[in-house]
C-alpha positions in Angstrom: 5.7 -6.5 20.6 5.4 -5.3 17.1 5.1 -1.7 16.0 2.7 -1.0 13.2 2.8 2.2 11.2 -0.2 3.2 8.9 -2.5 1.2 11.1 -5.6 3.2 10.1 -5.1 2.3 6.4 -6.1 -0.8 4.4 -2.8 -2.6 4.7 -1.7 -1.6 8.2 -5.0 -2.5 9.7 -4.8 -6.0 8.3 -1.2 -6.4 9.6 -2.3 -5.4 13.1 -5.4 -7.6 13.2 -3.5 -10.6 11.9 -0.8 -10.1 14.6 -3.5 -9.8 17.3 -5.2 -12.9 16.0 -1.9 -14.7 16.6 -1.9 -13.3 20.2 1.1 -11.1 19.4 1.4 -7.7 21.2 0.9 -4.7 18.9 1.9 -1.1 19.3 -0.3 1.0 17.1 1.5 4.1 15.9 -1.1 6.8 15.3 -0.9 10.5 14.3 -3.3 11.7 16.9 -5.0 10.6 20.1 -8.4 10.7 18.4 -7.4 7.6 16.5 -6.3 5.6 19.5 -9.5 4.4 21.0 -10.5 1.9 18.3 -7.1 0.1 18.5 -7.0 0.2 22.3 -10.4 -1.5 22.3 -8.9 -4.2 20.1 -6.0 -4.8 22.5 -3.3 -2.6 21.1 -0.9 -0.4 22.9 -1.1 3.0 21.2 1.7 5.5 20.7 1.1 8.9 19.2 3.8 10.0 16.8 3.7 11.9 13.5 5.7 10.0 10.9 7.6 13.2 10.2 8.7 13.5 13.9 11.8 11.3 13.8 12.5 11.6 17.5 9.0 10.5 18.6 9.0 7.8 16.0 12.4 6.4 17.3 10.8 6.1 20.7 7.8 4.2 19.2 10.2 1.7 17.6 12.4 1.3 20.6 12.4 -2.2 22.2 10.2 -3.7 19.5 10.6 -7.3 18.2 9.7 -5.9 14.8 8.4 -2.9 13.0 6.2 -2.4 9.9 6.8 0.8 8.0 5.4 2.4 4.9 5.1 5.7 3.1 1.9 7.6 4.0 0.2 7.3 0.6 -2.8 9.5 1.5 -5.9 9.4 -0.6 -5.9 12.2 -3.2 -8.5 14.1 -1.2 -6.7 13.9 2.1 -3.1 14.4 1.0 -1.8 17.3 3.0 1.4 17.8 1.1 3.9 15.4 2.7 7.4 15.6 1.3 7.8 11.9 0.8 11.6 12.0 0.7 11.7 13.8 4.0 9.4 11.2 5.4 11.8 8.5 4.3 14.6 10.3 6.1 12.5 10.5 9.2 11.7 6.7 9.1 15.4 5.9 8.5 16.5 8.0 11.5 13.8 6.5 13.7 14.7 2.9 12.8 18.4 3.5 13.2 18.0 5.1 16.6 15.0 3.0 17.8 16.7 -0.3 16.8 13.8 -2.7 16.4 15.0 -6.3 16.0 13.7 -6.5 12.4 11.8 -4.4 9.9 9.3 -5.1 7.2 8.8 -2.2 4.7 6.0 -1.9 2.2 7.2 -1.0 -1.3 5.8 -1.5 -4.7 6.7 -3.0 -8.1 7.0 0.7 -9.1 10.4 0.8 -7.3 11.9 -1.2 -10.2 11.0 1.4 -12.8 13.2 4.4 -12.1 16.2 4.0 -9.8 16.7 7.8 -9.6 16.3 8.4 -5.9 15.2 12.0 -6.5 12.3 11.2 -8.7 10.9 8.0 -7.2 10.1 7.9 -3.5 9.9 4.1 -3.4 13.4 3.8 -5.0 14.7 6.3 -2.4 12.9 4.4 0.3 14.5 1.1 -0.6 17.9 2.7 -1.1 17.9 4.6 2.2 16.5 1.9 4.4 18.8 -0.6 2.8 21.7 0.9 4.7 20.2 -0.1 8.1 22.0 -2.8 10.1 19.0 -4.9 11.3 17.3 -7.7 9.2 15.1 -5.9 6.7 12.4 -7.2 4.2 10.9 -5.1 1.4 7.5 -6.3 0.4 6.8 -5.1 -3.1 3.1 -5.2 -3.9 1.2 -5.2 -7.2 -1.4 -2.6 -8.1 -4.2 -2.6 -5.4 -7.7 -3.5 -6.6 -8.8 -1.0 -4.0 -7.2 1.8 -6.0 -10.4 1.7 -8.2 -12.7 2.6 -5.2 -13.8 6.0 -6.6 -14.2 4.6 -10.1 -16.3 1.7 -8.8 -18.5 4.1 -6.9 -19.1 6.1 -10.1 -19.7 3.0 -12.1 -22.5 2.0 -9.8 -24.3 5.2 -11.0 -23.2 5.5 -14.6 -22.6 1.9 -15.8 -19.1 3.0 -16.9 -15.9 2.0 -15.1 -13.3 4.7 -15.8 -9.8 3.3 -16.1 -6.4 5.0 -15.9 -4.9 1.7 -16.9 -4.8 0.9 -20.6 -5.0 -0.7 -23.2 -8.2 -1.9 -21.7 -7.5 -5.5 -22.7 -4.0 -5.8 -21.2 -3.8 -7.6 -17.9 -1.6 -6.3 -15.2 -0.7 -7.6 -11.7 -3.3 -6.6 -9.2 -3.8 -7.7 -5.5 -6.1 -7.2 -2.6 -4.7 -5.1 0.2 -5.7 -7.9 2.6 -3.3 -10.3 0.9 -0.5 -7.7 1.2 -1.2 -7.2 4.9 -1.3 -11.0 5.5 2.2 -11.5 3.9 3.6 -8.6 5.9 2.2 -10.0 9.2 3.6 -13.4 8.4 7.0 -11.9 7.5 7.2 -9.9 10.7 6.9 -13.2 12.7 9.7 -14.9 10.7 13.5 -14.9 11.5 16.1 -14.0 8.9 19.3 -12.2 8.5 20.4 -9.5 6.1 18.1 -8.0 3.4 15.4 -9.7 1.5 12.8 -8.7 -1.1 9.3 -10.3 -1.4 7.0 -9.6 -4.4 3.4 -10.2 -3.7 0.8 -10.4 -6.5 -2.8 -11.6 -6.8 -4.1 -15.0 -8.0 -4.1 -13.7 -11.6 -3.3 -10.7 -13.7 -6.4 -8.6 -14.5 -7.3 -6.2 -17.3 -9.6 -3.2 -17.0 -12.1 -5.0 -19.3 -12.0 -8.0 -17.0 -12.4 -5.8 -13.9 -15.5 -4.2 -15.5 -16.9 -7.6 -16.4 -16.5 -8.8 -12.8 -18.0 -5.5 -11.5 -21.0 -6.1 -13.8 -21.4 -9.6 -12.3 -21.4 -8.1 -8.8 -24.0 -5.5 -9.7 -26.1 -7.8 -11.9 -25.9 -5.5 -15.0 -23.5 -4.7 -17.7 -20.5 -2.4 -16.9 -18.2 -1.2 -19.6 -14.6 0.0 -19.1 -13.6 3.3 -20.5 -10.0 4.6 -20.7 -9.4 8.1 -19.4 -7.1 9.9 -21.9 -3.7 10.9 -20.5 -4.2 14.5 -21.3 -7.2 14.7 -18.9 -5.3 13.4 -15.9 -3.9 16.8 -14.9 -7.4 18.1 -14.5 -8.7 15.0 -12.6 -5.6 14.7 -10.3 -5.7 18.4 -9.4 -3.8 18.2 -6.2 -0.1 18.9 -6.9 1.6 16.9 -4.3 4.3 14.3 -4.1 1.7 11.5 -3.4 -0.3 12.5 -6.5 2.8 12.7 -8.7 3.9 9.3 -7.4 0.5 7.8 -8.1 0.7 9.1 -11.7 4.2 7.7 -12.1 2.9 4.3 -11.1 0.1 4.5 -13.6 2.5 5.6 -16.4 4.8 2.7 -15.6 2.0 0.2 -15.7 0.7 1.6 -19.0 4.2 1.5 -20.5 4.5 -2.1 -19.5 7.6 -1.5 -17.4 6.3 -2.1 -13.9 5.2 -5.7 -14.2 8.2 -7.6 -15.2 9.4 -10.5 -13.1 12.9 -10.3 -11.5 14.9 -13.4 -11.0 16.0 -14.4 -7.6 13.2 -12.6 -5.7 10.8 -14.4 -3.3 7.4 -14.2 -5.1 4.2 -14.8 -3.1 0.7 -15.2 -4.6 -2.4 -13.9 -2.8 -5.6 -15.9 -2.8 -8.3 -13.1 -2.7 -9.9 -12.7 -6.1 -11.0 -9.3 -7.5 -14.8 -10.1 -7.1 -14.3 -10.3 -3.3 -12.8 -6.8 -3.2 -15.3 -5.4 -5.7 -18.2 -6.7 -3.5 -16.8 -4.8 -0.6 -16.2 -1.6 -2.7 -19.8 -1.7 -4.0 -21.1 -2.2 -0.5 -19.2 0.9 0.6 -20.3 2.9 -2.4 -23.9 2.1 -1.7 -23.7 3.3 1.9 -21.8 6.5 1.2 -23.9 9.6 1.8 
């Protein structure tokens, strides 16, 4: 059986569904019983444990063939003030005590930018979990196309795709969350020893201008990208939480060109889902939102 954390999110849900499709047993770790029903109906065993409750989490991981773990990167609207470093400590304790046979951990290319554990939760995540004794794989993902969900919804109304990435003509690594989930599910089913790092990127790098062009094709009308000045970010990202700060760090790193360099000796996987597939889905969601 495999334990899946973050199962209600974009990546975790894909991990669980792919494992279920391969007839693997899945333990869905959820924060509340209210979220259990959907996954029980799909064939999962559910286990209620808050990711900050290290003792409950250790029980959730106990006896597992493998565990998928990730930081709870809440949406900016839903972020309830997690202290991300404390969450890392909780995950570390739970894995150490629960002793799953192997672990796959979602990280990001952002973890390469600042190795100061105190200022970068992903660096701290890799550093802390890297001390665990069981086989461990870090899956570092590129920027999610789905991160533009709110801006895509706005562009459906305004014809302007706001971008926090710039220059607008510079392409950066992007990926669909479904591709990330697929790689994680495949990795969980593999056997290896020691530590490994996997970088996963999309079929091609994409610039904000290109993203706007593709969105225009999806909508059947012209869409223009518009850079959001850095000085306006504080007003837009008004929630002062660690998740918000980390999100801004990732944007700053991408804009500085420091978060998308290739590193020699790392397993590099390429996804197959193109941005237009994701944008089609985001547009469909936007048009059905109340």
